[in-house]
N, C-alpha and C positions, 0 to 999 in steps of 0.2 A: 588131465588138462593143465599146462604151465601157470601157476600163479606168478603175478608180476609184481614188482615192488610198489608201483604206482598205477592207479587207475588210468584207463584209456584218457577219459573225460579230464584229470589232472593234468596229463602232459600237454593235451590240446589246448586246455585255457593256460597254461604256463607257456607254450608257443605264441599264442595270440596276442597274450600281454606284451609280450617281449617283441614280438615282429611289430605291433602298432609303436611301440615307444621309440626302437630304433629307426623305423621307416621317419615316425614324424620328427625326430631327433635330426637325421639326416637331411631332411626336406629343409628344416630351420637353419641349419648351419649351411644349408647351399645357398641360401640367398645371398650369402657374402662373396661368392664366386664371380668376378666380374670378367675375369680374364681365362683363356687357356692355361696360364700359369700358376692362376689360384686354384682351377681345378685339379690340375695334377700335381704341383708340388705344395700346395697351401701357402702361397705367396713367398716362399722360402725363407718362412719367419716364425718356424717353431720352437718354441723354448725347450730348456732342458728337462722338465717333468714331465711335459708330454711326448718328448723324445725318448727318454728313457722307458716310460710307460708301454708306448708302441711298439720297441724293440723288444722288451721282453713279452708284451701279449702276445704279438706276431709270431713269437718262436714256440709260443706254448699252442701246440697245434694238436691235430688229432694223433700226431706222432706221439706226444707226450701224455695225453690224456688216454689214449685206447691202445697204441703199438708199444709203449713203454712198459704198459702192464702183460701183454701179449709176449712180448721179447724177455720179459723177467719169467714170465709162466712157462716159455721155451728153453731159457738158457740161465735161469737162476740169477745169483747175484751178479753176474756179469752184465746179465742183460739189462739191470736199472742202473749199476754204475756206468757200464759202456754208454749207455744213451745219455748220461748227464755230461759225457764228455764232449756232446754236440755243443756245450757251453762256451767251447774253445772256439768255435765260429764267431760269435758274436764278440768275444774278449779281443780275439786276433784282428778282426773287421776294424776294431777301435782305430787303429793308428792309419789303417786303409781309408777308413772314411774320411779322416782329417786331410790325407794327401788327395782322396778324389775332391773334396771341396777345394783345394788350393789349384789343383790343376784344370777342373771343369768348373769354374765357378756361375757358368751359364749353361751347364749341360743338362740332360733331362732324363738321360737313360744309360745303362751300362751298355746296350749298342752303340750309342754316340762315342765312346772311348774306345770301345774294338774297332769301330771302322775308322775313327781319325788314329788311331795307334797304330794298326795293323793293315788296314785296307778292305777291300770289298771280299775278299775269298774267306778270309779268317772271319769277317763279319757274317757271312754267310753261315758258316760252319756254326758260328755262337746262336745264332738265330734259331737254328733248328734245333739246337742243344736245349736252348733257352724255353721254346715252343713245346718241345717234348716234355720237358721236367715240369712246366708250369700247368700243362694238362693232368699230367700224373699227379701232381698235387692236388688240384683243383677237384679230381676225380675222387682222391682219397677223404678229401674234406667232407665230399657231397656223401660219399657212401659213409663216413663216418655219423653225419646227423642222420642217417636212416637208422644205423646199426645201434646208437643212441636210443632213439625213439623206441625201437622193436625191443630192445633187450631190457628196458627199463619199465615200459607201459604196453607192450603188445602190439602197437600200433605198427601199421605195416612199413616195412620198411621204405617203399617208395613215397609213400607220403611223407615221412620224415625227412627222404633226401631233398622232396621237390620244396618242402616247407623252410628249410635252413637256407635253400639257393633263392627260394623267392624274396626271402627278408633280406639276405646281404646283397643282393642285386640292387633291390629298391632302394636300401638307404645310399650305397656306392654311387647309384645312378643320379641321385639327388644332389648329394654332398661333395662326390670326388674325395681328394686324399684330405681334406680339410674334416669331413665327418669320419673318416677312417680314422684317423690319429686320435679324434676327439673319443670317439666309443671305444677305441683301444685303451684310451686312459681308465674308462670306466670298467671295462671288463679286465683291465689288469688287477685293479682292487679285488673285484669279484673273485677272480681265480687265487691271489695271495689269500685272501681270509678263508675261501672255502677248500682249499686244497691243505692248510693248517689244521682246519677243524676236522676233516676227514681222518688225517693221520693221528690226531690227539684221540680220538674217539674209537678208531680200531686198536690202536696201543692200549689204551685204557680197559677197552671190552675183551679182546680177544688175547693181548699179552704177546710180548717178543717171545719169552722163554718158550712158550707152548707152542708157538709157530715154528721156532728152531728145534725143538723135540720133534714134534711130526716131521719136518723137512729131514733131518738127520736119520730118523729110522725109515722113513717110507720113500723118500727122495733124495739120496745123499748126492746125487749130481748137481742138483741145483744148489749146491753151495759147495761144489769142488770148484777153487780156482783155477784149476789146470784143466777144466773142460776144454778141449782143443777147439771145437768150433765157436765156443762161446768168447775165447781169447782171439779167434779170428774176426768175431763179429765186433768185438772193443775196438780193435784199431780201423776195422774197416768203417765202422761208425764215426770215428773221428775225422776221414777224410770225406767221408760223406757229408758230414757237416759242413767241414770248411769248404768243400766244392757246391754245397747250397746256398751258403752265404754270400762267398765271394763273387760269384757269377750274377746271382739272381737280381733282377730291377726290383725287386720288392725292397731291399738293402740298400741298393743304390740310390733309387728314388727318394728314400728318408734321407741319405746322407746330403742330399742336394737339397731338401725341403727343410733342414736344421737350420736355426741362425748359425753364423759363422763362430767357431770356438765351440759349439753344441757337440759335435759328432761324437769326438773321442769320448769324451765324458759319459754320454749317453747311451753309446754301445758297450761301454766298459761296466756300468753301471747294471744296464739291461742282462749282459751277461752273468755277472754274479748273483742278480737277483734270480735268473733261471735254472742256474745250478741246480738247486736242491730239489725242485719240482719233478722231474723225471724219477730220481730216488723214492720220493714220498708217492706219485702215484705206482711205481713199479712193484713198491713193497705190498701193496694192497693185494697184487696177485699171489705173493707167498702163501698167504693165508687160505687160497682156494682149496687145498688138498687138505686141509685140516676141517674145513667147513663143509666138505665133501661136494663142493661145487665144480661141476666141469662142464661148462657150455659147449654147444655144438659147433660153435667156432671160436677160436684162440683169441679173436680181436673184440669179443664181446664181455672178456674175464673181469677187466676194470669195473665197469659199471655194475656188474652182475653181483661181485664179492662185495663193493662199497655198498650196495643197497640190501644185500642182504643183513649184514653187519650193522648199519644205521637204520633200518628200518624206513616208514613211511616219511618220516621227517628229512632224515636222511638222505633217503631217493630224490627228494626235491633239490635238497643242495646239489646232490651229484649231478644231477640234471642241468641246472643252473650254470654249475662250473663248465661242465664241459660244453654245453651250448656256447657259453662265453668264449671258451678256449677255440670251439671252431670257427666262430663269428668272427673273432680277431683276426684270425688268418685268412678266412677266404675273402674278405672285403678287401684285404691287404693285396692279396695274390690278384684278385680281379681288377684293381686299381692299377698296379704295376706292370700287368700284362698288356692291359688295354693301353697303357702309356706307350709302352714298348713297339706294339703295333701302330699306333697313332703317329708316333714321333720316327721311328726307324723305319717304316714300310711306307705307311701314306705319305707323310711330310717330305721324308729326306729323297725317296725313290719315285713316287707317284706323282705326288702335288706338291712340288716344292715351294709354290707360290701361293699356297693356301691361306685363307685369311684365318685370323684368331678364332672367329664364330666358328667357320667350318671345322677348325681343328675341334674346338670343345665338341661340336654338334657328332663328329666322327668317334670321338673318344666315347662317349655316352651310349653311341652303337655299337662301339665295340664291347663294352661292359655287358651288355644287354646279348649280344651275340656269342658271348663267352661264356654267359649263364646258360644259354640255351642248348649249347654244345656240349658243356658240361654234363647236364640233366642227361642229354641221349646218352652218352657216353657211361653213365652211372646207373643206366636202367638194369644192366643184364647182372651188374654186382660179379665182376670179373677174377677177383682175387681177394686174398684177404690183404688187409692195409698194410701190413709189414712187407708180405713179398711186391706189393705194387709201388710202394715208397723205394724201397732198396733196388727195385729195377732201374728206377731213375739216377741210383748212385754210379751206374756204369757211364752215365752222360756227365753228371754235374763234377765227377772229381778230375773228369779230364781238362777241364779249365780252370783248376786250381793255380798250376804254375804259370801259363799265358797271363792270367790277370795278374799274380803278385809281380811276376817279372815286368810285365807291360807298365806296371806302376812305379819301379823303383830300377829297373836295369834296360838302358839305353840300346844294348846289342841285339836283342830279339827280335827277329824279322817277321812280316806277317805269314810269311808261305810257311816257315817252321812253326810258327803259333797255330795256323790251320793245321797243320799234319798233327802235330800234338793233340789238337781236340779232335780230330776225324779220327786217328788210330788207337788213341787212348780209349775212345767211347766202345769202338769196335771190339778191342781186346777185354775191355771190362764187360761187355755182354757175351763175349765167349766165356770167359770166369763165371758170369752169374749162371749160364745154362750147363757148363761142364763141371764144374765145382759146386757152386753154389751162391744164394743171393750175398751171404757174407763176406765174398772175395772181391765182389764186383767193383767196389771204389777203388779198394785196394791195388788192383791190377791196373784199372783206368790210370789213376793217379801215376803209379810208376811208368808206365808207357808215356805217358805225357810228358812225365818230367825228363826222362832218358832223351826224346826227343828234343825238347827245349834244351837240354845241356849241350846237345850235338850242335843246336843252331846257333848258340851262344859262343860254342868255340869256334866254330866254322865262319861267324860274321865279321867284318869289318867296320859297319856300319855304326853311326851312332847317331839315335833317333833325338830329335829337337823336341823340346818339350813344349816349345811355342807352337808347334804345329797342332797341338791339342784344343788350338782357340777355334772354335767353330767358323771362323771367317778362313781359315786355311783347309785347304782340298789337297795338300801334297802329302803323301805319304811316304814314309821311310822304305816301304817295300811294297811295290806295286803287286 
């Protein structure tokens, strides 16, 4: 019979206490929401401290706490270093966030920008990519909640997955973006303190030298800096991270909700704070061979090793840190995706004259609907977290060049932007299935970039930035 670091009753108690606190906190914050803009964008009045914290905490996801150890376990040194390079997404988005705030001072979503900048065809392709990615990330977060509880306390996967979804849907439903950002601030503090403690405890009790000696003699490939698959993963993960952040409404909605002059500093600070976290969480996995830990699924390696080294008290800390990391991303994704559906599909396409009250009610319904759909898709536990997330890389990396060039370059037209995203995604998926998940984003980004380059060279049109005003419905390219 497997012995778990936490008793099942302890895991349930922690979940109930956190759940009641977060939902009650979200309800209290939600009382301040008077308009749809308050609910969706926190009144566009978020200051620097909360802005930097929500940027960092949202990016500390199931990827960082569960997938970074998994990839370190599979790819070695490059697994954790390569994952830390995803910080480039936040850092490079800093100047873009400033540009977004200048071009779209009254915008709501990333879809607003694509629709006004490129027209309806590119917008449709972009929405499909965004929805596929959003569900991939939502499913991975829901799965991660179940995996966390199962690996630490033995609680059934489906119960853990259901619990974290109910909690996050609950407080996001009540409080909207205001609750998401406020809880992210608290969760960011928990993550930073908890991860620092785990790293110190592991080094002090196991030791760097003994871990290195064991890997050198028993698993030398994990220390090989020329391990081909790992090197390819490094570059693939850079472009995956850029695509995730550059296109996702999670990050656009935050840029639009921050006070003027805050976005650049917030994303830069958030990226620098996030940078060491995957290295710390990934390092945990390198101790697994020495400790004789070989979990049934590689995405369970992080919490299993940490709990084995830290004991009962440490297992509680690991549990709280990972739970906070999952919640800080899940709530953000629920809010941002529901905003995208409400603003881009319901308001702009179906009900252009909908009242503010109707938009707010529909937005809340979307959050609930997304939660239910995610729960249904999480039930089968269709793949490991790493494989699931990297499948989305083929989609999001295709948006990097259309987004960047759309913000800074006047000549790229809508038809080429649409083709870049569509064909980049198709070839990225081909690379995923024919070669491996570690090339999907690379192939997608390369194909998309090539099409964008041809589009710029062949275009004689100059886009007028004033057309990004929501009042304008004329596009540079129909």
